[in-house]
C-alpha positions as CSV (number, residue, x, y, z in Angstrom):
1,M,115.8,317.1,-15.4
2,T,115.9,320.0,-18.0
3,D,112.8,321.3,-19.8
4,H,114.3,319.8,-23.0
5,A,114.6,316.3,-21.6
6,S,111.1,316.4,-20.3
7,T,109.8,317.5,-23.7
8,A,111.8,314.5,-25.3
9,L,110.3,312.1,-22.8
10,S,106.9,313.2,-23.5
11,E,107.5,312.9,-27.3
12,A,108.7,309.4,-26.8
13,E,105.6,308.5,-24.7
14,R,103.5,310.2,-27.6
15,Q,105.1,308.2,-30.2
16,R,104.5,304.9,-28.2
17,A,100.9,305.8,-28.0
18,L,100.7,306.2,-31.8
19,D,102.7,303.0,-32.5
20,A,100.3,301.1,-30.2
21,L,97.4,302.0,-32.5
22,H,99.1,300.3,-35.5
23,I,97.3,302.7,-37.8
24,V,100.0,304.7,-39.6
25,G,100.2,303.3,-43.2
26,S,97.0,301.3,-42.8
27,L,94.5,300.6,-45.6
28,P,91.9,303.3,-46.4
29,E,88.6,302.8,-44.4
30,P,85.3,304.3,-45.4
31,A,84.5,305.7,-41.8
32,Y,87.5,308.1,-42.0
33,D,86.7,309.1,-45.5
34,D,83.2,310.0,-44.2
35,I,84.7,312.1,-41.4
36,V,86.7,314.3,-43.7
37,K,83.7,314.8,-46.0
38,V,81.6,315.8,-43.0
39,A,84.4,318.1,-41.7
40,A,84.7,319.9,-45.1
41,A,81.0,320.3,-45.5
42,V,80.2,321.5,-42.0
43,C,83.2,324.0,-42.1
44,G,82.7,325.1,-45.6
45,T,86.2,324.2,-46.7
46,P,87.6,322.7,-49.9
47,M,90.0,320.6,-48.0
48,A,89.8,318.4,-44.8
49,L,92.2,315.7,-43.5
50,V,92.7,313.1,-40.6
51,T,96.3,313.2,-39.9
52,L,98.8,311.4,-37.8
53,I,102.1,312.7,-36.7
54,D,104.7,310.1,-36.9
55,R,108.4,310.1,-36.1
56,D,109.5,312.4,-39.0
57,R,106.4,312.7,-41.2
58,Q,102.7,313.7,-41.1
59,W,100.6,310.9,-42.7
60,F,97.0,311.2,-43.8
61,K,94.6,308.5,-42.7
62,A,92.0,310.3,-44.9
63,R,91.8,313.4,-46.9
64,T,89.5,315.3,-49.3
65,G,90.5,318.1,-51.7
66,L,94.2,317.3,-51.5
67,D,96.5,314.9,-53.4
68,G,99.4,313.1,-51.7
69,S,99.4,310.8,-48.6
70,Q,101.9,312.6,-46.4
71,T,104.3,315.5,-45.8
72,D,107.6,315.9,-43.8
73,R,106.8,316.7,-40.1
74,D,108.8,319.8,-40.0
75,V,106.2,321.5,-42.4
76,A,103.1,320.2,-40.8
77,V,100.7,322.7,-39.2
78,C,99.3,319.8,-37.3
79,D,102.5,319.2,-35.6
80,H,101.9,322.6,-33.9
81,A,98.2,321.7,-33.2
82,I,99.3,318.6,-31.1
83,R,101.4,320.7,-28.8
84,E,98.1,321.8,-27.1
85,P,96.1,318.5,-26.9
86,S,93.0,320.1,-25.4
87,Q,92.7,323.1,-27.7
88,L,91.6,323.6,-31.3
89,L,94.3,325.5,-33.3
90,E,92.8,328.1,-35.6
91,V,95.0,330.2,-37.8
92,G,92.9,332.8,-39.6
93,D,95.6,333.8,-42.2
94,L,98.6,331.4,-42.5
95,S,100.6,334.0,-44.6
96,Q,100.5,336.5,-41.7
97,D,101.6,333.9,-39.0
98,A,105.4,333.9,-38.5
99,R,105.3,330.0,-38.0
100,F,103.7,329.4,-41.4
101,A,104.4,332.3,-43.6
102,D,107.4,330.7,-45.3
103,N,105.9,327.2,-45.3
104,P,106.7,325.7,-48.9
105,V,103.8,323.1,-48.7
106,L,101.2,325.6,-47.7
107,K,102.3,328.0,-50.5
108,E,102.1,325.1,-53.0
109,I,98.5,324.2,-52.3
110,G,97.7,327.9,-51.7
111,A,96.5,327.3,-48.0
112,R,95.6,330.5,-46.1
113,F,93.3,329.2,-43.4
114,Y,93.8,326.2,-41.1
115,A,91.7,324.8,-38.1
116,G,92.6,321.5,-36.5
117,M,91.5,319.6,-33.4
118,P,94.0,317.2,-31.8
119,L,93.3,313.5,-31.7
120,V,94.0,312.5,-28.1
121,T,94.2,309.0,-26.8
122,G,92.7,307.8,-23.5
123,S,96.1,308.2,-21.9
124,G,96.4,311.9,-23.0
125,A,98.7,311.5,-26.0
126,A,98.0,313.8,-29.0
127,V,98.7,311.7,-32.1
128,G,97.3,313.7,-34.9
129,S,94.2,315.8,-35.7
130,V,91.1,316.4,-37.8
131,C,91.7,319.5,-39.6
132,V,90.3,321.8,-42.3
133,V,92.0,324.1,-44.7
134,D,90.8,326.9,-46.9
135,L,92.3,328.9,-49.7
136,A,91.2,332.3,-48.2
137,P,91.6,333.9,-44.8
138,R,88.6,333.3,-42.6
139,S,87.3,332.1,-39.2
140,L,85.1,329.4,-38.0
141,T,81.8,330.0,-36.2
142,P,81.4,328.6,-32.7
143,V,79.1,325.9,-34.1
144,Q,81.8,324.7,-36.7
145,R,84.5,324.7,-33.9
146,E,82.2,322.4,-31.7
147,A,81.6,320.2,-34.8
148,L,85.3,319.9,-35.5
149,Q,86.0,319.0,-31.9
150,A,83.2,316.3,-32.1
151,L,84.6,314.9,-35.2
152,A,88.0,314.6,-33.5
153,R,86.4,312.7,-30.6
154,L,84.6,310.4,-32.9
155,T,87.8,309.7,-34.9
156,M,89.8,308.8,-31.9
157,N,87.1,306.5,-30.6
158,L,87.2,304.8,-34.0
159,M,90.9,304.4,-33.8
160,E,90.9,303.0,-30.3
161,A,88.0,300.7,-31.1
162,R,90.1,299.4,-34.0
163,S,93.0,298.9,-31.7
164,R,91.0,297.0,-29.2
165,E,89.8,294.7,-32.0
166,R,93.3,294.0,-33.0
167,E,94.3,293.4,-29.4
168,Q,91.5,290.9,-29.0
169,E,92.5,289.0,-32.2
170,V,96.2,288.9,-31.1
171,V,95.3,287.6,-27.6
172,A,93.1,284.9,-29.1
173,L,95.7,283.9,-31.5
174,L,98.4,283.8,-28.9
175,E,96.3,281.9,-26.4
176,Q,95.7,279.2,-29.1
177,T,99.1,278.9,-30.3
178,V,101.2,279.2,-27.1
179,A,98.8,276.8,-25.2
180,A,99.6,274.1,-27.9
181,E,102.2,271.7,-26.7
182,P,105.0,271.2,-29.4
183,V,105.8,267.6,-30.5
184,G,109.1,265.9,-31.3
185,S,112.3,264.9,-29.6
186,D,112.9,268.5,-28.1
187,A,109.3,268.9,-26.6
188,T,110.7,269.1,-23.2
189,T,112.9,272.0,-23.7
190,A,110.6,273.7,-26.3
191,G,107.6,273.2,-24.1
192,T,108.8,275.6,-21.4
193,Q,110.2,278.4,-23.6
194,Y,108.9,280.2,-26.7
195,T,109.6,283.2,-28.9
196,I,107.0,285.7,-30.3
197,V,108.0,287.5,-33.6
198,I,106.0,290.4,-34.9
199,L,106.7,291.3,-38.6
200,E,105.0,294.5,-39.9
201,L,105.0,295.6,-43.6
202,Q,105.2,299.4,-43.5
203,D,103.0,301.8,-45.6
204,L,100.3,299.3,-46.7
205,A,98.0,302.0,-48.0
206,A,100.8,303.2,-50.4
207,L,101.3,299.6,-51.7
208,A,97.5,299.0,-52.2
209,E,97.6,302.4,-54.3
210,Q,100.6,301.1,-56.2
211,L,99.6,297.4,-56.7
212,G,95.9,297.6,-56.5
213,E,93.8,295.5,-54.0
214,R,94.2,292.3,-55.7
215,G,97.8,292.8,-56.4
216,L,98.5,293.5,-52.7
217,D,96.5,290.5,-51.5
218,R,98.7,288.3,-53.7
219,Q,101.9,289.8,-52.5
220,L,100.7,289.3,-48.8
221,Q,99.8,285.6,-49.6
222,Q,103.2,285.0,-51.1
223,L,104.8,286.7,-48.1
224,D,102.8,284.6,-45.7
225,A,103.9,281.4,-47.6
226,A,107.6,282.4,-47.5
227,L,107.6,283.3,-43.9
228,E,105.8,280.0,-43.1
229,R,108.6,278.0,-44.9
230,C,111.1,279.4,-42.4
231,L,109.3,277.7,-39.5
232,Q,109.9,274.3,-37.8
233,T,106.4,273.0,-37.3
234,E,107.7,269.9,-35.4
235,R,108.8,272.4,-32.8
236,G,105.3,273.9,-32.6
237,D,106.1,277.0,-34.7
238,S,103.1,278.9,-36.3
239,I,102.5,282.2,-38.0
240,N,99.2,284.1,-38.7
241,R,98.5,287.4,-40.3
242,V,96.3,290.0,-38.4
243,T,93.1,290.6,-40.3
244,G,93.2,293.4,-42.9
245,S,96.9,294.3,-42.1
246,G,100.4,293.8,-43.2
247,E,101.2,292.5,-39.7
248,F,102.2,288.9,-39.2
249,I,102.7,287.2,-35.7
250,A,104.8,284.1,-35.4
251,V,105.1,282.0,-32.3
252,L,108.2,279.8,-32.3
253,G,108.0,277.0,-30.0
254,S,111.6,277.4,-28.4
255,D,113.8,280.1,-27.1
256,Q,116.6,278.5,-29.3
257,A,115.2,280.4,-32.4
258,D,118.3,282.2,-33.7
259,A,118.4,280.3,-36.9
260,T,114.6,280.8,-37.6
261,L,114.9,284.5,-36.7
262,H,117.7,284.8,-39.3
263,A,115.6,283.1,-41.9
264,L,112.6,285.3,-41.1
265,Q,114.8,288.3,-41.5
266,G,116.1,287.2,-44.7
267,V,112.6,286.9,-46.1
268,A,111.9,290.3,-44.6
269,D,114.8,291.9,-46.4
270,E,113.9,290.2,-49.8
271,A,110.4,291.4,-49.5
272,A,111.4,295.0,-48.7
273,A,113.7,295.1,-51.7
274,R,111.0,293.7,-54.0
275,L,108.2,295.9,-52.6
276,G,110.1,299.0,-51.9
277,R,108.7,299.1,-48.5
278,P,110.4,298.1,-45.1
279,L,109.2,294.8,-43.5
280,L,110.2,295.4,-39.8
281,L,110.7,292.6,-37.2
282,G,110.5,292.6,-33.4
283,A,110.9,289.6,-31.2
284,A,110.9,288.6,-27.5
285,T,111.3,285.3,-25.6
286,G,109.2,284.1,-22.6
287,S,108.3,281.0,-20.6
288,R,104.9,279.4,-20.8
289,D,104.2,280.1,-17.2
290,E,104.7,283.9,-18.0
291,N,101.8,286.1,-19.1
292,T,101.7,285.9,-22.9
293,T,100.7,289.4,-23.3
294,A,103.8,290.6,-21.4
295,V,106.0,288.7,-23.9
296,F,104.0,290.2,-26.8
297,V,104.5,293.6,-25.5
298,R,108.1,293.1,-25.4
299,A,108.2,292.0,-28.9
300,D,106.0,295.2,-29.8
301,Q,108.6,297.4,-28.1
302,A,111.4,295.8,-30.2
303,L,109.3,296.5,-33.3
304,A,109.1,300.2,-32.1
305,I,112.9,300.3,-31.7
306,A,113.2,299.1,-35.3
307,K,110.9,301.8,-36.4
308,D,113.0,304.3,-34.6
309,A,116.1,303.0,-36.2
310,R,114.8,303.7,-39.8
311,S,113.5,307.2,-39.1
């Protein structure tokens, strides 16, 4: 295998680790806002960010001193930081570094100094960074470097704790719905097979900014109702939304679910056109004697493929 292929595989694994967190595009959370405030205060910089490096963009989970919610990945200094997951990247003068001297985004905001510590998952994947930016060349003190490293560890702990909470909610939901026996004339066939469908509305944070909290909540309630109308309750179908997210999980009480999947996709396409944000779908079929989590993982992988296809 060539070095290039090895790098590509590593990037695919890194992206899967980021997707598994289900955090890109998520709603603002006070804990992350506090982290960037502390980072800016400790390092004495006007700007600080929690960034996540997605397929073709850098998205900001939290920021202070900077407008906007994302940049293209190819102009992101944090994309360079994640290439050395265990090391803090510090650039004393961005204008004197060949990698960044002609960077249009850095010129636009007047950035001259950068320091970023990668966010590294328990599996070793670097998914983003906690970084600080200044308008003048400078360097951090050893104490400031240690503080930035500590904040990155804290941020990653928060992200992984949030991911575990989601997983626990999903497991409880699936155990409850898959265990329920469907009723009706096709109960024998439906009882042995089922389909899990994940629908995820992308860039929820941008929608919240556009529509407001109440407006977004109304849209999500309408979407939930429209998706539910696609289901066949007599077959044991059900759908639930994961708390505080734009993620819907449907359990269809049969593997003969093509018509329902088509209807769900129609609702997703209509919602995407109305809201201006993709509503992506991933599905997988399994039997009731199979581990439910394994079926869900396959559906989640199908959702990741849908994300790859739109990037």
